[in-house]
C-alpha positions in Angstrom: 193.1 150.1 7.8 196.2 148.9 10.1 196.2 152.3 11.9 192.8 152.7 12.4 192.2 149.0 14.0 191.9 149.8 18.5 195.4 148.2 20.0 194.1 146.0 22.6 198.0 146.2 24.1 198.5 145.1 28.2 199.7 147.8 30.0 201.7 147.6 32.9 202.6 150.2 35.4 205.5 151.7 35.4 206.2 152.3 39.0 205.3 149.9 42.1 203.4 151.3 45.3 205.8 150.5 48.2 203.8 148.2 49.7 203.4 146.0 46.2 207.4 146.0 45.9 208.0 145.0 49.2 205.5 141.8 48.9 206.1 141.8 45.1 202.6 141.7 44.5 201.4 142.9 41.6 200.4 147.0 41.3 198.0 148.4 38.8 199.6 152.0 39.7 196.5 153.4 41.0 196.8 155.2 44.2 195.3 154.4 46.1 195.8 150.4 44.0 193.4 147.4 44.0 195.7 145.4 46.2 196.2 147.6 49.1 192.5 148.7 49.2 192.0 144.6 49.0 194.2 144.2 51.7 193.9 147.5 53.7 197.8 148.6 53.5 199.1 152.0 53.6 199.2 152.8 49.6 202.3 155.8 48.8 204.8 155.7 46.2 209.0 156.3 46.0 210.3 159.6 45.3 212.3 159.7 41.6 215.6 161.1 41.7 214.4 164.3 39.6 211.6 164.7 42.1 213.8 164.2 45.1 217.0 166.7 44.0 213.6 168.8 43.5 212.9 168.6 46.2 216.2 170.0 47.7 216.5 173.0 45.7 212.7 174.4 46.6 213.8 173.5 50.4 216.6 175.5 49.9 215.0 178.7 48.3 212.6 178.7 51.3 212.8 181.8 52.5 213.7 182.6 56.1 210.0 183.4 57.1 208.7 180.2 55.9 210.9 178.5 57.8 209.3 180.1 61.4 205.9 179.0 60.0 204.1 176.4 61.6 204.3 173.5 59.8 201.7 171.3 58.5 200.6 167.9 58.4 201.5 164.8 56.0 200.0 163.6 53.8 200.8 160.2 55.3 199.8 161.4 58.9 196.2 163.0 57.8 196.4 159.2 56.1 197.0 157.7 59.6 194.4 160.1 61.7 191.6 158.8 58.4 193.0 155.2 59.4 192.7 155.8 62.4 189.3 157.6 62.8 188.0 154.7 60.2 188.4 152.3 62.8 187.3 153.8 65.9 184.0 153.8 64.1 182.4 150.8 63.8 179.9 151.2 60.5 183.3 152.9 59.3 185.5 149.8 59.3 183.0 147.5 58.2 182.4 149.7 54.9 185.8 149.8 54.8 186.2 145.9 54.3 183.5 145.7 52.0 185.2 148.1 49.6 188.4 146.3 49.5 186.3 143.1 49.6 182.9 143.9 46.9 183.4 147.7 46.1 180.7 147.5 44.0 178.2 145.9 46.3 179.7 147.8 49.4 177.0 148.1 51.8 176.5 152.6 52.4 177.8 154.1 55.3 175.4 153.1 58.0 175.0 153.3 62.3 173.8 149.9 63.1 171.3 149.1 66.1 172.6 153.0 67.6 170.8 151.9 70.0 167.6 149.5 70.9 165.1 151.7 69.9 167.2 152.7 66.1 167.2 155.7 67.0 163.4 156.7 68.3 161.6 156.5 70.9 158.4 157.1 68.5 154.9 159.1 69.6 151.9 161.2 67.8 151.9 163.2 70.4 153.2 166.7 70.9 155.5 167.2 73.6 154.1 170.1 76.3 156.1 171.7 78.5 155.1 172.8 81.7 155.6 172.2 85.3 156.9 168.5 86.6 153.5 168.8 88.6 151.4 169.6 86.3 152.4 165.8 84.2 152.7 163.5 87.0 152.1 163.2 91.3 154.4 163.1 93.7 153.5 159.3 94.3 154.7 159.1 90.9 157.8 161.1 91.3 158.9 158.7 94.4 158.4 156.0 92.3 160.0 157.2 88.9 163.1 158.8 91.1 163.1 154.9 93.1 163.8 153.3 89.4 165.9 155.8 88.4 168.2 155.2 91.4 167.9 151.3 90.7 168.6 150.6 87.8 170.6 153.8 85.7 172.6 155.4 89.0 174.5 152.1 89.4 176.2 152.5 86.1 175.3 156.6 85.7 176.3 157.8 89.3 176.5 161.0 90.1 173.6 162.5 91.4 173.2 163.0 95.1 170.4 161.5 96.6 169.4 162.5 99.3 170.2 166.0 98.7 168.0 165.0 95.9 164.8 163.7 97.1 165.2 166.4 100.0 164.8 168.9 97.4 161.8 167.2 95.7 159.4 166.8 99.3 160.0 170.8 99.2 159.4 171.4 95.6 155.8 169.3 96.1 155.2 170.5 99.0 155.1 174.5 97.7 153.1 173.9 94.8 155.7 175.3 93.0 154.8 175.2 89.5 157.3 177.9 88.0 160.2 176.2 85.8 163.4 176.4 87.2 166.6 174.2 86.9 166.2 172.5 89.3 163.0 171.0 87.4 164.9 170.1 84.8 167.3 167.9 87.2 163.6 165.9 88.2 162.3 166.3 84.8 165.7 164.4 83.7 165.3 161.5 86.5 161.3 160.5 85.8 161.9 160.6 81.9 164.8 158.0 82.7 162.8 156.5 85.3 159.9 156.1 83.0 162.2 154.7 79.9 163.6 152.2 82.1 160.0 151.0 82.9 158.4 151.2 80.0 159.0 149.8 77.0 156.2 152.0 74.8 156.6 156.4 75.7 153.7 158.0 77.1 152.9 161.6 76.7 154.2 162.2 80.5 157.6 160.7 79.6 157.6 163.4 76.2 156.2 166.1 77.7 159.2 166.1 80.9 162.1 165.9 78.5 160.2 169.0 76.6 160.2 170.5 79.7 163.7 169.8 80.2 164.5 171.0 76.9 162.9 173.6 76.9 164.7 174.7 80.7 168.0 174.0 79.1 167.7 176.3 76.1 166.2 179.0 78.2 169.4 178.9 80.6 172.6 180.1 77.3 172.6 183.1 77.9 173.3 183.1 82.1 176.3 181.0 84.1 175.5 177.7 84.3 174.8 176.6 87.9 175.0 173.0 88.9 171.3 172.2 88.2 172.0 173.3 84.6 175.3 170.4 84.1 173.5 168.2 86.0 170.1 168.3 83.4 172.6 168.5 80.5 174.3 164.8 82.0 170.9 163.3 82.5 169.1 164.8 79.2 172.5 163.7 76.7 172.1 160.0 78.8 168.8 159.7 78.0 169.3 160.8 74.4 171.8 158.5 73.6 169.1 155.5 74.3 166.3 157.0 72.4 167.5 159.7 70.2 169.7 159.7 66.4 173.1 159.2 66.7 174.1 163.3 65.2 171.5 164.8 67.8 173.0 162.9 70.7 176.2 163.4 69.6 175.1 167.2 69.8 173.8 167.0 72.7 176.9 165.7 74.7 179.2 168.5 73.0 176.6 170.8 73.8 177.2 169.1 78.1 181.1 169.5 77.2 180.9 173.1 76.8 178.7 173.7 79.2 181.0 172.1 82.1 183.7 174.9 80.8 181.1 177.0 81.2 180.4 176.6 85.0 184.4 175.9 85.3 183.3 172.2 86.4 185.9 170.8 84.2 189.2 172.6 85.7 189.4 172.9 90.2 191.4 175.8 89.2 188.9 178.0 87.8 185.9 176.7 89.8 184.8 179.3 92.5 183.1 176.1 94.3 181.2 178.8 96.5 179.0 179.0 94.5 178.7 175.6 92.7 175.9 175.4 95.2 172.3 176.6 94.7 169.5 176.0 97.5 171.1 173.6 99.5 172.8 171.6 97.2 176.6 171.6 96.8 178.8 170.5 94.6 181.5 167.9 96.5 185.0 167.4 94.9 183.4 163.7 94.6 180.1 165.0 92.5 182.1 166.8 90.4 184.5 163.4 89.4 181.2 161.8 88.7 179.4 164.5 86.9 182.4 164.9 84.9 183.6 161.3 84.2 180.0 160.4 83.0 180.2 163.6 80.8 183.8 162.4 79.2 182.4 158.7 78.6 179.3 159.8 76.4 181.1 162.5 74.3 184.2 160.2 73.4 182.4 157.9 72.4 179.4 159.5 70.3 182.4 161.0 69.1 184.1 157.7 67.5 180.6 155.3 66.8 180.1 158.3 64.3 182.9 159.6 63.4 183.1 163.2 64.4 185.4 165.1 66.6 185.3 165.1 70.4 184.9 168.1 72.1 188.8 168.8 74.0 189.0 170.4 77.1 192.3 172.1 77.3 192.7 172.6 81.2 191.0 169.1 82.3 191.2 168.4 85.3 189.5 164.7 86.1 190.7 162.5 89.0 188.6 158.8 89.0 185.8 158.8 91.5 186.1 156.5 94.7 184.4 153.1 94.7 180.8 153.5 95.8 178.5 149.8 97.0 176.4 149.2 94.5 177.7 150.8 92.1 180.0 151.1 89.2 180.2 154.1 87.7 184.4 154.0 88.6 184.6 151.2 86.9 183.3 152.1 83.9 184.6 155.1 84.5 188.4 153.5 84.7 188.5 152.7 80.6 188.5 156.7 80.0 192.2 156.9 79.4 192.6 154.0 77.3 189.6 155.8 75.5 191.8 158.7 75.1 194.4 157.9 74.2 192.8 156.4 70.8 191.8 159.8 69.7 193.1 160.2 66.2 195.0 162.9 66.4 197.2 160.8 68.9 199.9 158.9 67.3 200.2 155.3 69.0 202.0 152.2 67.0 201.1 148.9 67.6 203.4 147.8 70.7 201.0 150.7 72.8 197.9 149.5 71.4 198.8 146.0 71.9 200.0 146.6 75.5 196.1 148.7 76.1 194.5 145.8 74.5 196.0 143.4 77.0 195.5 145.5 80.0 191.9 145.9 79.3 191.0 142.1 77.8 192.3 141.0 81.5 190.5 143.6 83.7 187.1 142.1 85.2 183.9 143.9 85.2 180.7 143.3 87.4 177.4 144.3 85.9 176.0 143.8 82.1 176.3 147.5 81.0 180.2 147.7 81.9 180.8 144.2 80.5 180.0 145.9 77.1 181.5 148.8 77.4 185.0 146.9 78.3 183.7 144.3 75.0 183.3 147.2 72.9 186.9 149.1 73.7 188.2 145.5 73.4 187.2 146.2 69.7 187.9 149.4 69.0 191.3 148.3 69.9 191.3 145.4 67.3 189.8 147.3 64.7 193.2 149.6 65.2 195.5 146.9 65.4 194.0 145.5 62.4 194.5 148.7 60.4 198.2 148.3 61.0 198.2 144.2 59.5 198.5 143.0 63.4 197.7 139.9 63.4 196.4 138.1 66.9 197.5 134.7 68.0 197.7 132.7 70.8 196.5 133.8 74.5 195.8 137.5 73.8 193.1 135.9 70.9 192.1 133.8 73.5 191.4 136.4 76.0 189.8 138.9 73.2 187.3 136.0 72.4 186.8 135.2 75.7 185.7 138.7 76.2 183.4 139.2 73.2 181.6 135.7 74.7 181.0 137.5 77.7 179.8 140.7 76.3 177.5 138.5 74.2 175.8 137.1 77.1 175.8 140.5 78.9 173.8 142.3 75.7 171.9 139.3 76.4 171.0 139.7 80.2 170.3 143.4 79.5 167.5 141.8 76.9 166.3 139.3 79.8 166.2 142.3 82.1 164.3 144.4 80.0 167.0 147.6 80.2 167.7 149.4 77.1 170.9 150.6 77.6 172.6 151.8 74.4 176.0 149.4 74.9 173.3 146.3 73.7 174.8 147.6 69.7 177.9 145.7 70.4 175.9 142.3 70.0 175.7 143.9 66.4 179.3 144.1 65.7 181.4 140.9 65.9 181.7 141.3 62.5 184.5 143.4 63.9 187.1 140.4 64.2 184.6 137.9 61.5 187.6 138.6 59.3 190.4 136.9 61.5 192.3 133.9 59.4 192.1 131.8 62.9 190.2 128.4 63.0 190.1 129.7 66.9 187.5 131.8 66.5 185.5 130.2 64.5 185.2 127.0 66.7 184.4 128.9 69.6 181.5 130.2 67.8 178.8 127.2 68.7 180.4 128.3 72.4 178.7 131.2 72.2 175.1 132.5 72.1 172.6 132.6 68.7 172.1 136.0 67.8 169.9 135.8 65.9 167.5 134.2 69.3 168.1 138.1 70.8 164.3 139.1 71.6 165.0 142.8 70.4 161.5 142.6 70.1 160.5 142.7 73.6 161.3 146.1 73.9 159.4 147.6 70.8 155.7 145.4 70.7 155.0 143.4 73.6 153.4 144.4 76.7 153.5 148.6 77.9 155.2 147.0 80.9 158.8 146.1 81.5 158.3 146.8 85.5 154.8 147.5 87.3 155.6 151.0 88.2 151.8 151.6 88.1 149.1 152.7 85.9 150.8 155.9 84.2 147.7 158.0 82.7 148.2 158.6 78.7 148.0 162.1 78.9 148.0 164.4 81.3 
């Protein structure tokens, strides 16, 4: 009888992982163990003497051919890349935190507030591709272009306004109903103008987007012109503010490949003489702006959803010159710091801390730019937390100050009815919510209440944000 009775003896792990041994904590012997999962430690076990000897003998027997074969990444390197990828994505970071606290009830991996339209600009209309002249009138195009240059161009400034308006007048005066590369550009400008002037989508906007999409798809079999590249940047910017995450990221990758095919990514391969068409010349300044905005969109979409970015091998990029009334250069100055956070790059605590100190000391002038600064600040904070860095002193106060400015900037954008995707920052204070600091808790009453953000105004209010005129629902 005694032999058949189950024994409930306490099981003890014979080998503890290195983090538990160093901190003298109990280890359950799992990989990773519960302690490392809870505190986000890098769980790894010491190699036994017998295994070390076997590994040494195996190394001695390695053939000469194997010695010259490409080295494969170690498990530790792979784990570091995974940690960096998870920290770059705010949603993945939140899920990992929840797994360490309560694995059974951790939320599913999902993107919170990908854009103010929650990933969809809904309508029952079936889009129709046709000439822009058949979709909107010339006065309407003029008004939409003015809205675009007033609200979108200051942040994403890569279109030559004088050249665009001159070519628009020529296009309408000729009553040209043939859809070409330039139509993809003006369709993109008009669609963004409607996006920033109307809360609810209308049929004309969807037809403009569909027309530009068809032109871009048909252009894939030919060498891309400057108009095609410009239209792609406009399309990706529009999709980032209206479309689901996966579709937006795919479009941003296509944009980067189109840049490479056009040769715009490198001055060494670019044929300046053939880069323009119909009097539209590609200047060095426009090239820098197109390339910078394209990189900004692709890098940050990749980080947000935990996917790979498109890295062009012969990339040749310098910052564009500042322009009065524009903060595009201010936004693009964050690019070098963003690129250093690529999961394939090895950065230590000191590198991340120095980068964070540089970012929080910067002055950004406009709400979208301020929120880009805050997004990068929070990303650096997440990366530092994965390396067990503890925030304190002046650096912590600076981060909290930037965070408070970011929340105010998000409120300003909502008050201005500007549907920039940067507003998603307002949903991410949980990234620093686990800081063990009374300073963070004390600062909460001074910050605007996130629950007072009237996001419903974007979706269910009156149809106009500004008043561009009477737009017909089915031209």
